N, C-alpha and C positions, 0 to 999 in steps of 0.2 A: 585428353583424359576421358576414359570411358565411364559412363554411368553404370551403377550396379545393375540397373534394369536391362542394360544392353549386353551384359555378360552371359556367356553360355553356362550351362550347368557345371561343366568341367572347370571353367574358370572360377566360378563361385565356390566350388568344393575345395579347390586349391587355395583360394584366398581364405576360406574358413580355417583350414589347417594352420596357415601362417598366423592368423589373428588369435587363434586359440593358444598358440605357443607364446605369443606376446602377453596375452591375458594371464597365463599361468605364472609368468615372471612377475607381474604386478601382484598377484596373490601371494607370492613368496616374499614380497617386500614387507608385509605386515603393516600396511598403512593404517592410520587412524585419523582421518580427516573429516571435518564436519562442514558441509555446505548447505545445511538444511534450512537455515533461516537467515534473514537479513540483519544479522547482529553486527554492530560496529566493532571494529578491531580494537585491540589494546592501544594502538597508536592513536586512533580516533578518540578514545576515552581520555588519553593523556593530554590532548590539546585543550580540554575543558577544566583541567585541574586547578587553574587559577580561581575558578569559581568558589573553591573551598576556602579561599582566604579573604573573601570580600566581607564576610560577617564574622565578627569575633566579639569578645566581651567588652571591648573598648569603643565600639562604634555605636552610633545612634541606630535604633531599630524602629524609629518612627517613620511612617510612610508620608507621602506628600499630603495626604488628607489629615495628617495629625494624629493618626491612630497608631498605638503601640502594637507592632506586628507580633509581639509575644502573647497577646491577649485575644479574647474573642472578638468577633465582629467582621463586617464588610463581606456580606454574602456573595456579592458579584466578583470579588477579587479587588485588590488594591488598584488604584487608578493607573499608576505607571505600568503595571503588568497588563492591564487591559489595553493600554496604548501600545505597548510593545507587541503583544500577540495580535492586536488589531493591525499593526503595520505589517507583520509577517503575513497576515491573512488578507491584507488589502481592504480592510473594512474599518469604519469608525469605531472608536473605543466604546461608544454608547450602545453598540450592537453586540457586545461581547459579555459573556459570563465566563470567569476563570474557574476551573475545577481543580482537581488534584493532578496526579502525575500521568494520566493515561487518557488519550482521546478514545481508545477502544472502550474504556469504562463509561464514557459519556454516551457513546453510541448504544451500548447495552442498556444504560439507564433510560435512554430516549425511547427505545423499543419497548422496554419493560413498562414505562409510564403509559405508553400508548395502549399496551395490552390491558392494564388494570384500570386506567382512568380516562382513556381516550385522548383525543387531540383537540384542544380548544373547545371543549364542550360536546364533542361528537361521541357516539357510542363507543365504549371501551371495546377494543378488538377481541377480548376474551369472550364477549357476548355475541359475537358474530359467527355465522356458520362457517365462513371461509375467509382467510386473510392471505393475501399473496404479495410477494415482492419480486421485482425484476432484478436480475443479476447479470450484468455484462460479463461475458466470458471470453477468454480466461480472466479470472479475477482473484480477489484477495480471500484466502481461505477463512480467515478469522471473521470477516463480514458474514460469510455464508454460515459459519458455525453459530453466530448469534441468532439469525433468523430460524435456523433449523432447531435450535434449543427451544424456541418459543412455539414450535409447531407451525411456523408460517411456510406456506407452499412457495417454492422458489422456481421462477421461470427464467430459463436461459435466454439472453439476448446477445447475439454475436457482436464482437468488437470489430470495427473497421479502422482504417488508418486515421480517421477523423474522430474516433470515439465510438460509443454504442450505435448500433443501427437505429437511427432516429425515426425512420419510417415505421419500424416495428414498435418502438417505444410509444410513439404518438398514437398508433392504432390501438395498442393494448390499453394504455392509460385512459384513453378517451371512451373506451367501450366497456370497461370492466370495473365496476365500483368496488370490487373486492381487492383490487390492486392498490395497496396503501403506500408503497415506497419503491425506491430504486437505489441500489448501492452504486456509488461513483468514486473513482480515484481519478480526478480530472487532469492532473499534471503528472507526467512520468508514471503512468499507471502501473499498478502491481498486477501482473508481472511484466507487461509488454514494454513499458516505458513510453507509451503513447500519450500525447497531450491533446485534449479535445480541441477541435477547431473552433473559431469564432462562431461559425454558423451552428455548430452543435450546441454550444452554450446558449445561444440565442433561442434555439428551438426548445431547449430545456426550460428556459425562462417563459416561453410562450405556451407551454403545455396547458391543455384544457382537460384536467382529470375528471373522470366520472365521480370519483370520491373526493368530497370536500376536505377530508383529512389525509389526502395523499401528500407525501413529502419526499423531496430529493435528499438523500443522505450523501452529502458532498464531502468526502474525506480528503482534506487538503494536505495530505501527509508529506508531500515532497515539493511544496511550492518553492523553496529556496535551495533545493538539493540538485544543483547543476553539476555536471561533470566537466564542462568546458567553459572557460572564461568568455569566449567569443561566440558561443553557440547556445544561448539560453532559449528554451521554448517559451512561448507566451501563451497564457490562458486568460481569457476574458473573465472579469470578476463577476461571479454569478449573482450575488445579492443585489448589486446595482442594476443588473439586467432584469432581474425579477421585478424590482421596483418600477423600472421603465415600462415593463410589459403589463403592469397592473396586477402582478402576481406576487406581492411582497412576502406572503407567508409560506410560500411553497417549498422553501429550502432550509435545511439545517447544514451549516458549514462547520466542520470539525478541524482542529489543528492541535499540534503539540510541539514541544521542543525535544521530544524523546531522542531523535537522531540528530539533534543540534547540540544539546548539552549531554546529559547522562540518561540513557534509556532506563525507564523505570523510576527515574528521579527527576523528571522534567516537569514542565507546567503545561497543562492542556486547557483548551477552551472550546466553547461553542459560539458561533456567530450566527445570528438570525434576526428576524424582524422584531419590532417592539411587542407585537401581539404574542408571538411565540415565546419571547423572553418572559413576559408576564405569566404565561401559562406554566413555563418551566419553574419559575421562582416559587410557585405555590407548593410544588413537591419539594424543591430544594430546601425551602425554609423548614420543612419537617425532617429532612434527611440529615442536615448538617447546620452548624452555627457558622460555618465558614471553613474554607479549605486552608491549606498550609501557607500562611502569609509570609513566613520566614523564607520559604523556598521561592515564593514569588519575588520577594525583596532581593534575595540572593541573585536571581536571574537578571533582574532589571539593573542592579548595581554592576553586574559583570558585563551584560550587553546593554550599553547605555542608549543605543539607537539601532535602527535597522541597518545602518552602514556598518556597525560593529558586527551584526549578525552576518551580513554578506562577507565581510573580511574573514570571519570565523569559518564560514562555509567554504570559502576558497581553500582553507587548510584541509578541510575534509575532502574536497575534490582532488587535491594534490595527492592524497593518500589513496583515494578510491580509483582515480582515473587509470593508473598503470595496471591495476587489477582487472578492470573491465577490458582494457585494451589487450591484455595478455590472453584472456579467455577468447575474445573475438578473433584475435590473430590465429590462435590454435584451431578454432572452429573453421576459419576460412582456409587455412593451410591444409588441414586434414580432411575436411568434409566438403569444401567448395567444389562444385561441379560433379559430385558423385550422384546427385539425384535422390538422396536419402534423407535430407534434412534441410530446414530453413531456420532462420533466427532473425531477431531485430537488434540492431545496434542502437542502444538508447543514448540520449544526451543528458540524462539525469536519472534520479531515483536510485533503486537498490538492487534491481534484478535484470537478468537477461532471459527473455522468453524464447524457448527452443521448441521447435516442432519436428518430431521424428516422422517416419512413415507410420500410417495408421496401424494400430495394434501392437506398437513396439515400446511405448513409454514405460509401462510397468516393468517389462523385462530389462530395459536399459537401467532403470533405477535399482532394480534387484541385483543385477550383475555388478554395478558400481559398489553397492553395499557389500557384496560378497568379497570384493577386493579391497575394502577398507575406506570407501568414501560414502558418507551418508548425505543424501540429498533430500529435498522436499519430496514427499510421497507423490508418485504419479497420480493424477486425478484430483489433487488437492486444490487446484485452481478452478474447479467446477463445483457447483452445489452438490451436496451429498457425496462428494469425492468421486463423482462419476463423469469422467471425460468420455463423451460419446465416441470419440475417435481414438482414445487411448494414445494420444500423440503429444500432448503438451507437457513440458518439463520446465520448472522454474529453477534457474541457476542463480545462486546467491554468492557473489564473489567477495563480499566485504570482510568476512571474519578471518579466513586463513591468511597466513603470510603470503607474499608474492611467490616465493619458491614452492610452498605447499600448494598454492592455487594452480600453478603451472603443472605440477605433478598430477593434481586432481583432474585438471582439464584434459591432460594427455590420456589418463585412464578413461575419462568420460567418452572421448571421441572413439577410443578403441571399443568400448561397450556399444556405442551407437553402430559402428561398423559391423561388429560381430552379430548383434541382434538383427540388424538389417539383412545380412547375408542369410542367417537362419530363417528369417521370414520369407525371403525370396526362394530359398531352396524348398521350403515347406509348401 
């Protein structure tokens, strides 16, 4: 098989004519498919419907601590919810505060609190001349949107197969006191599906920041989201490593059941050191009298243990795996060996990270949209929406049906070929 780069101008021109004819047929089909976000499918939502039946007017709504969950109280969340979210997060229940339905909301609150009131007595960020965050790229667009919203300067840190480039992280964090945080998705990262190596986690735990209020924002979004029963990635638990390294306060660990139970109606939590928890409670006690304990109770009565969560996640994997494999198969069959693209086959998480030739991603996504397939905007996986290479595209296979997904993937690879040919001819 010839690479596109090795083709003559005549061969590329002929190929372009053929690809344009195929693309026109797709346009005539009137497709309306959405692959823009990692939304669970209807089938995935259906497997949690039993949760709607565990609470009713005939059952006791008293939690283990003897508190009526219909009433006020328990700022940190009910004990059994802290134990369940602690088990999912691999941390003790005493290190957990349960919030509402969204870990993104906790991250926003955490940045906001740091801006207005500082971190554990430090100067509020809003009173500083400059505040910066490190952003492993490609990364999660909603993380970057939070720091951009607060006017925080974002610095790109390249991802490697082991996680962020730790040489660069260590150099920047130790030399610049205006760097106050780093965004991390340590397991099955968004969008690449990379899991941080043991050495990377240990290096994070041993960081020596110039800023005493520097924190690692450890978004544990996909800890139990494996695609393969026999191929689970392993990620070292960060809180314990920070404790061992004498750095107990350096990390905030976020988790939620959003893609375990119902997105937007799950339970979210922060896990961190006792000192950080005490600092957080000061604000939380003013912000709320307590989050939704009935939803917490609903979750723990449905998921009685971590084993139940794992069994439930196997059902999710059985729905997701064929979709991921269908996309990967089409990418390999249609683009393998052409020299115009690369991608990572993940073992968990919600995305496939795709790299086109430099300068092609925006045009590929635009062409797909013009033929009826909406994808995450090119550039979204970088701060300020600016991919310096215009090459990364996040593919989200979860929401469409398998047949729709195959159709969308066929159109996508056609757009990749067509844009690549146009680029080479130009």
